[in-house]
C-alpha positions as CSV (number, residue, x, y, z in Angstrom):
1,M,1.8,6.1,-26.0
2,A,3.7,8.7,-28.0
3,F,5.8,7.6,-31.0
4,G,9.3,6.7,-29.9
5,Q,8.3,6.1,-26.3
6,E,8.1,2.7,-24.7
7,M,8.7,1.2,-21.3
8,R,11.4,-1.5,-21.7
9,G,12.0,-2.5,-18.2
10,M,13.6,-5.4,-16.5
11,W,13.4,-6.7,-12.9
12,A,16.7,-7.3,-11.2
13,D,16.3,-9.2,-8.0
14,T,18.8,-9.4,-5.1
15,F,18.7,-13.1,-4.5
16,H,21.1,-13.1,-7.5
17,A,24.0,-10.9,-8.5
18,G,23.2,-7.3,-9.4
19,L,23.6,-4.9,-6.5
20,R,26.1,-6.3,-4.0
21,N,29.2,-4.4,-5.2
22,S,30.3,-1.8,-7.8
23,S,31.2,-4.3,-10.5
24,E,27.8,-5.9,-10.3
25,T,26.0,-2.5,-10.7
26,S,28.3,-1.7,-13.7
27,A,27.4,-5.1,-15.3
28,L,23.7,-4.5,-14.7
29,V,23.8,-1.1,-16.4
30,A,25.9,-2.3,-19.3
31,A,23.5,-5.3,-19.8
32,A,20.4,-3.1,-19.9
33,R,22.0,-0.6,-22.4
34,A,23.2,-3.4,-24.6
35,A,19.7,-4.8,-24.8
36,N,18.2,-1.3,-25.5
37,C,16.2,-1.5,-22.3
38,N,15.5,1.8,-20.6
39,A,14.3,1.1,-17.0
40,L,15.7,-1.0,-14.2
41,F,13.3,-2.3,-11.5
42,V,15.9,-3.2,-8.8
43,E,15.0,-5.0,-5.6
44,V,16.2,-2.6,-2.9
45,R,14.1,-4.1,-0.1
46,K,14.2,-7.9,-0.3
47,R,12.9,-9.2,3.0
48,G,13.1,-6.4,5.5
49,D,16.7,-5.6,4.5
50,A,18.1,-2.7,2.5
51,Y,20.3,-2.4,-0.6
52,Y,21.0,1.2,0.3
53,R,22.6,3.0,3.3
54,D,21.4,4.6,6.5
55,G,17.7,3.6,6.1
56,L,15.1,2.4,8.6
57,E,16.0,-1.2,8.1
58,P,19.4,-3.0,8.2
59,V,21.7,-3.2,5.2
60,A,21.5,-6.7,3.5
61,T,24.2,-9.0,4.7
62,D,25.6,-9.6,1.2
63,V,26.4,-6.0,0.4
64,V,30.1,-5.0,0.5
65,A,30.9,-3.0,3.6
66,G,30.5,0.7,3.2
67,F,29.0,0.4,-0.4
68,D,25.7,2.1,-1.2
69,P,24.2,-0.1,-4.0
70,L,21.3,2.2,-4.9
71,A,23.3,5.4,-5.0
72,D,26.0,3.8,-7.1
73,L,23.4,2.3,-9.5
74,I,21.6,5.6,-9.9
75,T,24.8,7.5,-10.7
76,K,25.7,5.0,-13.4
77,A,22.2,4.5,-14.9
78,H,21.6,8.3,-15.2
79,A,25.0,9.1,-16.7
80,G,25.4,9.4,-20.5
81,P,23.0,10.0,-23.3
82,E,21.1,6.7,-22.9
83,R,19.7,7.4,-19.5
84,L,18.1,4.5,-17.6
85,E,15.3,4.9,-15.2
86,V,15.9,3.4,-11.7
87,H,12.8,2.1,-9.9
88,A,13.2,1.1,-6.3
89,W,11.5,-2.3,-6.0
90,M,10.2,-3.0,-2.5
91,V,8.8,-6.3,-1.3
92,T,6.0,-4.7,0.7
93,Y,4.6,-7.1,3.3
94,N,6.7,-10.3,3.1
95,I,9.3,-9.7,5.7
96,W,11.3,-13.0,6.2
97,N,11.5,-16.3,4.3
98,N,13.1,-18.8,6.6
99,G,10.7,-20.7,8.9
100,N,13.5,-21.9,11.2
101,I,16.2,-19.3,11.5
102,P,15.5,-15.6,12.2
103,P,17.4,-12.7,10.5
104,S,20.9,-12.2,11.8
105,Q,20.5,-8.4,12.1
106,P,19.2,-7.4,15.6
107,T,17.5,-4.3,14.0
108,H,15.6,-6.3,11.4
109,P,11.9,-5.7,11.7
110,F,11.2,-9.4,12.2
111,N,13.4,-9.3,15.3
112,L,12.3,-5.9,16.6
113,H,8.5,-6.3,16.1
114,P,7.2,-9.9,16.2
115,E,3.9,-8.3,17.2
116,W,3.6,-6.9,13.6
117,L,3.4,-10.3,12.0
118,T,0.2,-11.5,10.4
119,Q,-1.2,-14.9,11.3
120,N,-3.9,-17.0,10.0
121,N,-7.2,-17.9,11.6
122,V,-5.7,-20.8,13.6
123,G,-2.7,-18.7,14.8
124,A,0.1,-19.8,12.4
125,Q,2.5,-17.1,11.3
126,F,4.7,-18.8,8.6
127,D,2.8,-19.5,5.4
128,S,5.3,-22.2,4.2
129,S,7.2,-19.6,2.2
130,N,7.2,-16.3,4.2
131,Y,6.4,-14.4,7.3
132,Q,4.3,-11.4,6.4
133,L,3.7,-8.1,8.1
134,D,0.0,-7.6,8.7
135,P,-1.5,-5.0,6.4
136,G,-4.2,-4.1,9.0
137,H,-1.8,-3.3,11.8
138,P,-1.5,0.6,12.2
139,E,2.3,0.4,13.0
140,V,2.9,-1.8,10.0
141,Q,1.2,0.7,7.7
142,A,3.2,3.6,9.2
143,H,6.5,1.7,9.0
144,T,6.1,0.4,5.5
145,F,5.1,3.9,4.3
146,D,8.1,5.4,6.1
147,V,10.5,3.0,4.4
148,A,9.2,3.9,1.0
149,A,9.1,7.6,1.8
150,D,12.7,7.5,3.1
151,I,13.9,6.0,-0.2
152,L,11.9,8.6,-2.2
153,N,13.2,11.5,-0.1
154,R,16.9,10.6,0.0
155,Y,17.6,9.1,-3.5
156,D,17.1,10.3,-7.0
157,V,14.9,7.4,-8.0
158,D,12.6,7.5,-11.0
159,G,10.0,5.2,-9.4
160,I,8.9,3.3,-6.3
161,H,7.8,-0.2,-7.3
162,L,5.6,-2.3,-4.9
163,D,5.8,-6.1,-4.9
164,Y,3.8,-8.5,-2.7
165,V,1.4,-5.7,-1.9
166,R,-1.3,-8.2,-1.1
167,Y,-2.2,-11.0,1.3
168,S,-0.7,-14.5,1.1
169,E,-1.9,-16.9,-1.4
170,H,-1.1,-19.9,0.8
171,S,-4.2,-21.8,2.0
172,S,-6.4,-19.1,0.5
173,S,-9.0,-19.6,-2.2
174,L,-11.5,-17.4,-4.0
175,N,-13.4,-15.3,-1.4
176,S,-11.8,-17.2,1.4
177,Q,-8.7,-15.7,2.9
178,P,-7.3,-17.1,6.2
179,W,-4.5,-14.5,6.7
180,G,-4.8,-11.1,8.4
181,Y,-5.7,-12.3,11.9
182,N,-3.1,-10.3,13.8
183,P,-4.9,-9.5,17.1
184,V,-4.6,-5.8,16.6
185,S,-6.1,-6.0,13.1
186,V,-9.0,-8.1,14.3
187,A,-9.6,-5.7,17.2
188,R,-9.6,-2.7,14.7
189,F,-12.1,-4.5,12.5
190,K,-14.4,-5.4,15.4
191,K,-14.4,-1.9,16.7
192,L,-15.0,-0.2,13.4
193,K,-17.7,-2.7,12.3
194,N,-19.3,-3.0,15.8
195,R,-18.6,-6.8,15.9
196,T,-18.3,-8.9,19.0
197,T,-16.9,-12.1,17.5
198,T,-13.9,-12.9,15.3
199,P,-14.9,-12.9,11.6
200,A,-14.8,-16.0,9.5
201,I,-12.3,-16.3,6.6
202,N,-15.1,-15.9,4.0
203,D,-16.9,-13.0,5.7
204,S,-17.5,-10.6,2.9
205,V,-17.2,-7.5,5.1
206,W,-13.9,-8.8,6.6
207,L,-12.6,-9.6,3.1
208,Q,-13.3,-6.1,1.9
209,W,-11.9,-4.5,5.0
210,R,-8.6,-6.3,4.5
211,R,-8.6,-5.4,0.8
212,D,-9.1,-1.7,1.9
213,Q,-6.0,-1.9,4.1
214,V,-3.8,-2.7,1.2
215,T,-5.4,0.0,-0.9
216,A,-4.9,2.6,1.8
217,L,-1.2,2.1,1.8
218,V,-1.0,2.5,-2.0
219,R,-3.1,5.6,-1.9
220,R,-1.0,7.3,0.8
221,L,2.3,6.5,-0.9
222,Y,1.0,7.7,-4.3
223,L,-0.2,11.1,-2.9
224,H,3.0,11.6,-0.9
225,A,5.1,10.9,-3.9
226,W,3.2,13.3,-6.0
227,A,3.4,16.0,-3.4
228,T,7.1,15.7,-2.9
229,K,8.5,14.4,-6.3
230,P,5.8,14.4,-8.9
231,H,8.1,13.1,-11.6
232,V,8.5,9.8,-9.7
233,R,6.3,6.9,-11.0
234,I,4.5,4.7,-8.5
235,S,4.1,1.2,-9.9
236,A,3.3,-2.3,-8.6
237,A,3.9,-5.8,-9.6
238,L,0.4,-7.2,-9.9
239,I,-1.4,-10.6,-9.9
240,P,-2.9,-11.9,-13.2
241,W,-3.4,-15.5,-12.2
242,G,-5.9,-17.7,-14.1
243,T,-7.8,-16.8,-17.2
244,A,-8.2,-13.1,-17.8
245,P,-11.7,-11.5,-17.8
246,A,-12.9,-10.5,-21.3
247,E,-12.0,-7.0,-22.5
248,N,-15.6,-5.8,-21.9
249,A,-16.1,-7.8,-18.7
250,S,-18.3,-6.5,-15.9
251,L,-17.0,-5.5,-12.5
252,T,-18.4,-8.8,-11.2
253,A,-16.0,-10.7,-13.5
254,W,-13.1,-8.8,-12.0
255,Q,-14.3,-9.6,-8.5
256,N,-14.1,-13.3,-9.4
257,T,-10.4,-13.1,-10.2
258,E,-7.6,-14.4,-8.0
259,A,-6.2,-11.0,-7.5
260,Y,-9.3,-9.5,-6.1
261,G,-11.0,-12.5,-4.5
262,R,-8.1,-14.5,-3.2
263,V,-5.1,-12.3,-2.3
264,L,-7.3,-9.1,-1.9
265,Q,-5.4,-7.0,-4.4
266,D,-7.8,-4.7,-6.2
267,W,-5.5,-3.4,-8.8
268,R,-8.2,-2.7,-11.3
269,G,-9.7,-0.4,-8.6
270,W,-6.3,1.3,-8.0
271,M,-6.1,2.1,-11.7
272,E,-9.6,3.5,-11.8
273,E,-9.0,5.6,-8.7
274,G,-5.7,6.8,-10.2
275,I,-3.3,5.7,-7.4
276,L,-0.8,4.0,-9.6
277,D,1.1,5.6,-12.4
278,L,2.1,2.2,-13.9
279,A,0.5,-1.2,-13.6
280,C,2.7,-4.2,-14.2
281,P,0.7,-7.4,-14.2
282,M,3.1,-10.4,-14.0
283,V,1.9,-12.5,-16.9
284,Y,4.7,-15.1,-16.5
285,G,3.2,-18.1,-18.2
286,T,4.3,-19.6,-21.5
287,S,1.0,-19.4,-23.3
288,N,0.8,-16.6,-25.9
289,S,-3.0,-16.7,-25.8
290,G,-3.0,-16.4,-22.0
291,F,-0.6,-13.4,-22.3
292,S,-2.8,-11.9,-25.0
293,G,-5.9,-12.2,-22.8
294,W,-4.4,-10.3,-19.8
295,A,-2.8,-7.8,-22.2
296,N,-6.2,-7.0,-23.6
297,F,-7.9,-6.8,-20.2
298,T,-5.1,-4.6,-18.8
299,R,-5.1,-2.2,-21.8
300,E,-8.8,-1.6,-21.3
301,R,-8.3,-0.9,-17.6
302,Q,-5.6,1.8,-17.7
303,Y,-8.1,4.6,-17.3
304,N,-6.0,7.8,-17.1
305,R,-2.7,6.0,-16.2
306,M,-0.5,3.4,-18.0
307,A,0.4,-0.3,-17.9
308,A,3.4,-2.3,-18.9
309,L,3.0,-6.0,-19.3
310,G,5.2,-8.2,-17.1
311,M,6.8,-11.1,-19.0
312,G,8.4,-14.2,-17.5
313,W,11.7,-14.2,-19.4
314,Y,13.0,-16.9,-17.1
315,N,10.0,-19.1,-18.1
316,N,10.1,-18.7,-21.9
317,P,12.5,-19.3,-24.8
318,I,13.7,-16.1,-26.5
319,S,11.4,-16.7,-29.4
320,S,8.4,-16.8,-27.1
321,T,9.5,-13.6,-25.3
322,I,9.8,-11.8,-28.7
323,A,6.4,-13.0,-29.6
324,K,5.0,-11.6,-26.4
325,V,6.6,-8.2,-26.9
326,K,4.8,-8.0,-30.2
327,I,1.5,-9.0,-28.6
328,A,2.1,-6.3,-25.9
329,R,2.5,-3.7,-28.7
330,G,-0.9,-4.6,-30.2
331,S,-4.2,-2.9,-29.5
332,S,-7.3,-4.1,-27.7
333,A,-10.7,-4.3,-29.5
334,G,-11.4,-0.9,-28.0
335,G,-8.2,0.5,-29.6
336,K,-6.2,0.8,-26.4
337,T,-2.5,0.2,-26.3
338,S,-0.1,-0.5,-23.3
339,S,3.0,1.5,-22.5
340,G,5.5,-1.3,-22.9
341,V,6.9,-4.4,-21.1
342,V,8.9,-5.3,-18.0
343,G,10.8,-8.7,-18.0
344,Y,11.6,-11.0,-15.2
345,S,14.5,-11.3,-14.9
346,Y,18.0,-9.9,-15.3
347,A,19.3,-13.1,-13.6
348,V,17.5,-15.5,-15.9
349,P,16.5,-13.8,-19.2
350,N,15.5,-17.1,-20.9
351,V,15.3,-20.8,-20.4
352,D,17.6,-21.7,-23.3
353,G,21.1,-21.4,-21.8
354,I,23.2,-22.9,-19.0
355,S,24.6,-19.7,-17.4
356,R,23.4,-16.1,-17.1
357,A,26.2,-14.8,-19.2
358,E,25.4,-17.1,-22.0
359,T,21.6,-16.5,-21.9
360,W,22.0,-12.7,-21.5
361,A,24.3,-12.6,-24.5
362,A,21.8,-14.6,-26.5
363,F,18.9,-12.4,-25.4
364,T,20.7,-9.2,-26.3
365,D,21.6,-10.5,-29.7
366,D,18.1,-11.6,-30.5
367,V,16.2,-8.5,-29.4
368,T,18.6,-6.0,-30.9
369,A,20.2,-7.6,-33.9
370,E,18.3,-10.6,-35.0
371,S,14.6,-11.2,-35.8
372,Y,12.5,-14.3,-35.8
373,D,10.4,-12.9,-38.6
374,P,12.0,-13.2,-42.1
375,G,12.8,-9.6,-43.1
376,G,11.5,-8.3,-39.8
377,T,12.9,-5.7,-37.5
378,P,14.3,-6.7,-34.0
379,V,11.9,-5.8,-31.3
380,F,14.5,-3.6,-29.4
381,A,16.4,-2.5,-32.5
382,N,17.1,1.0,-31.2
383,P,17.1,2.9,-27.9
384,V,13.9,4.7,-27.0
385,A,12.7,7.0,-24.2
386,T,10.4,5.9,-21.5
387,P,6.8,7.1,-21.8
388,S,5.8,10.5,-20.5
389,M,3.0,10.9,-17.9
390,P,0.6,13.5,-19.3
391,W,-1.7,13.2,-16.3
392,K,1.1,14.8,-14.2
393,T,0.6,18.1,-16.0
394,N,-3.2,18.1,-16.3
395,T,-4.2,21.5,-14.9
396,A,-7.9,20.5,-14.8
397,R,-7.3,18.0,-12.0
398,G,-5.7,18.2,-8.6
399,H,-5.4,16.1,-5.4
400,L,-5.9,16.3,-1.7
401,M,-4.3,14.6,1.3
402,G,-4.1,15.2,5.0
403,F,-4.6,13.9,8.5
404,V,-7.4,13.9,10.9
405,G,-6.2,15.0,14.3
406,N,-2.9,16.4,15.3
407,G,-0.5,14.1,13.5
408,L,-0.7,10.3,13.4
409,D,-3.5,9.2,15.7
410,T,-5.2,5.8,15.6
411,K,-8.2,7.1,17.6
412,F,-9.4,8.7,14.4
413,D,-9.3,5.4,12.5
414,G,-12.3,5.1,10.2
415,T,-13.4,8.8,10.6
416,T,-15.4,10.1,7.6
417,I,-14.4,13.2,5.8
418,S,-17.1,14.7,3.7
419,L,-15.7,16.7,0.7
420,A,-18.1,19.1,-1.1
421,G,-17.3,21.2,-4.1
422,P,-17.1,20.7,-7.9
423,V,-17.6,17.0,-7.0
424,D,-18.6,15.4,-3.7
425,R,-16.6,12.7,-2.1
426,S,-16.8,10.7,1.1
427,L,-13.3,9.8,2.4
428,L,-12.2,7.5,5.2
429,A,-9.2,8.1,7.5
430,D,-6.9,5.1,7.6
431,A,-5.3,3.5,10.7
432,N,-3.0,6.5,11.1
433,G,-5.6,9.2,10.4
434,F,-4.5,9.7,6.8
435,F,-7.0,10.5,4.1
436,G,-6.7,11.4,0.4
437,A,-8.5,11.9,-2.9
438,V,-7.0,11.7,-6.4
439,D,-8.0,13.4,-9.6
440,L,-10.4,16.0,-8.3
441,P,-11.7,18.7,-10.6
442,V,-10.0,22.0,-9.7
443,G,-11.9,24.4,-7.5
444,N,-12.9,25.3,-4.0
445,Y,-14.0,22.5,-1.6
446,T,-15.1,22.2,2.0
447,A,-13.9,19.3,4.1
448,T,-16.0,18.4,7.0
449,V,-15.3,16.0,9.9
450,T,-18.1,14.9,12.1
451,R,-17.4,12.3,14.8
452,P,-19.3,11.5,17.9
453,G,-17.7,13.0,21.0
454,Y,-15.7,15.7,19.0
455,A,-16.5,19.2,17.8
456,P,-17.3,19.2,14.1
457,V,-14.6,20.8,11.9
458,T,-15.0,22.3,8.5
459,Q,-12.1,23.7,6.5
460,N,-12.0,25.3,3.0
461,V,-9.6,23.7,0.6
462,A,-8.5,25.1,-2.8
463,V,-7.6,22.3,-5.2
464,T,-5.4,23.5,-8.1
465,G,-4.2,21.6,-11.1
466,A,-1.5,19.0,-11.0
467,T,-0.7,19.6,-7.3
468,V,-1.7,18.0,-4.0
469,A,-3.5,20.2,-1.5
470,Q,-2.6,19.3,2.0
471,R,-4.7,19.8,5.1
472,S,-4.6,18.7,8.7
473,L,-8.1,18.6,10.1
474,G,-7.5,19.0,13.9
475,V,-10.5,18.0,15.8
476,Q,-10.9,18.6,19.5
477,R,-12.6,16.3,22.0
478,L,-15.8,17.8,23.4
479,P,-15.9,18.1,27.2
480,F,-17.8,15.2,28.5
481,R,-19.2,15.7,32.0
482,I,-22.5,14.5,33.4
483,T,-23.1,15.5,37.0
484,S,-25.7,14.2,39.4
485,L,-26.6,16.6,42.2
486,V,-27.7,16.1,45.8
487,R,-27.8,12.5,47.1
488,T,-31.4,11.2,47.3
489,P,-32.9,9.5,49.2
490,A,-30.4,10.2,52.0
491,P,-30.8,7.0,54.0
492,A,-29.8,4.8,51.1
493,N,-26.3,6.4,50.9
494,K,-26.3,5.8,47.2
495,L,-26.0,7.8,44.0
496,T,-26.6,6.4,40.5
497,I,-25.5,8.1,37.3
498,S,-26.4,7.2,33.7
499,W,-25.0,8.5,30.5
500,N,-24.9,7.8,26.7
501,S,-21.7,5.9,26.2
502,L,-19.7,5.3,23.1
503,P,-18.2,1.9,22.2
504,G,-14.5,1.6,22.7
505,R,-14.3,4.6,25.2
506,T,-13.5,4.5,28.9
507,Y,-14.8,6.8,31.6
508,R,-13.8,7.9,35.0
509,I,-16.3,8.3,37.9
510,E,-15.7,11.1,40.3
511,G,-17.4,12.1,43.6
512,A,-17.4,15.3,45.7
513,A,-18.7,16.4,49.1
514,V,-18.2,20.0,48.1
515,P,-19.1,21.1,44.5
516,G,-15.9,21.4,42.4
517,Q,-13.7,19.3,44.7
518,W,-13.8,16.1,42.8
519,S,-12.0,12.9,43.8
520,P,-11.7,9.8,41.6
521,I,-14.0,6.9,42.5
522,A,-13.4,4.5,39.6
523,S,-11.4,4.7,36.4
524,G,-11.2,2.7,33.2
525,V,-15.0,2.1,33.3
526,S,-15.6,0.5,29.9
527,A,-18.5,1.5,27.7
528,T,-20.4,-1.1,25.6
529,T,-23.3,0.4,23.7
530,G,-26.0,2.9,24.4
531,S,-26.6,3.8,27.9
532,S,-24.2,3.1,30.8
533,T,-25.0,3.2,34.5
534,Y,-22.8,3.4,37.6
535,E,-24.0,3.2,41.2
536,W,-21.9,4.7,44.1
537,T,-22.2,4.0,47.8
538,V,-21.3,7.4,49.4
539,P,-19.0,7.2,52.4
540,A,-20.9,8.0,55.6
541,A,-18.2,10.6,56.6
542,W,-19.3,12.7,53.6
543,G,-22.5,13.8,55.4
544,A,-25.9,14.2,54.0
545,Q,-24.9,15.7,50.7
546,A,-22.7,14.4,47.9
547,Y,-22.2,14.8,44.2
548,I,-21.2,12.4,41.4
549,R,-20.1,12.9,37.8
550,V,-18.7,10.9,34.9
551,V,-15.8,12.2,32.7
552,E,-14.5,10.6,29.5
553,E,-10.9,9.6,29.8
554,P,-8.2,10.6,27.3
């Protein structure tokens, strides 16, 4: 972290005052500047509703008619010499939090698409706190990405901040996750993994597949943001439950954490891959030693990105918050430092007062004017700039993203793209055909798609520094026709045709009395595995000669 740069963020949720009208946005900006904070993480998607206008989801019911909270906040936060960053905080998968009453807006995704909801292994959809969209459903992945991309494209935000980008913690335990059993997701898994039965909640392959669905969304958003507005930070509110692994802990120790093993959020992997600009682990407890443990682990796992430690202001007296800021500014045993802190929350900045106005005034005074160390300096004594992102201008590294097929196409789900060049990578297309790779050494690559039933495709890709190369790898279905000739033996009036079938495909059987004049005999013939056979009784009126063929259906 460069001298004079530090992330001093605060989360402002929309279950409380902050964005509903112009006076609230003015108060929020004034409070942040008074406390010498420099970044606002504002909840613009609470539970499938919007604190902005003309989006893909309905405006929240508590927003003043005609008012655009996000636009108004950005204008005020960016004005003047003490510019505040505005990060659009999205609750990612949690979509509604009332188990008895649905949202009042007809266009709310909960009302429009009940088929998108996740369920657990016994069919329940409400986890006692929330309904959640299923991360493994292709339409959920597409819609959630579209919501984030819409905000990014239409507003001058400084960041997109993902919250609840994980599976539910309710009823789950380490390496046993009961949520994610939406029928479409289960069918995808069974098809991709060649399974015939529904997986158990502790099936390790099923756990990893669900973990990969969350990662795929983060990767796609990260690459899209870089390609369209590279200055925008992609960040996430992350799970640091339990005791932190040691600074020098093995990968196995991470895999035994609640984040990875319980809610299937592999944020350490995201940082290593480079698909977050800023990690914000929510270390909300009151223990300074617990905070220090996660601070040290996180500092050592920033790789080529950054982390700001999340603090539970609401859960700590101001003296403890100040102590944690000082811990966050320390170094790990390996000499690594974090990029700052983010506090939850604007609504409740400490546990000492009886009203937000009183507690915020106390918080501001103590972090900017007073000090709990005799002769010490207040932790936020002066305004500072947010940290720069040096990896954004690294000309030795570039990125790649694209789609397999012609646009979004679920039939290419799980397709492998082999990337060869200065480094070799094996990439998988997600539920919508998207693929991507981050932090590639610059140079010339070839991207090759090989998929049974389709013509192989190879394209050359030039990866240049600090940019995202984009490719659509259009693959064409190979003609699939197997024809059986003259009917033999004639008295049997039967023709049998066999072919090598592909799982998940359907085929059409056609017959002809004259070559080339085909008529359908049967359609929707399902393939299982390996060789398939179809027997046809030829109509007597067709005479002594007939033909049969099998054609793969679109």
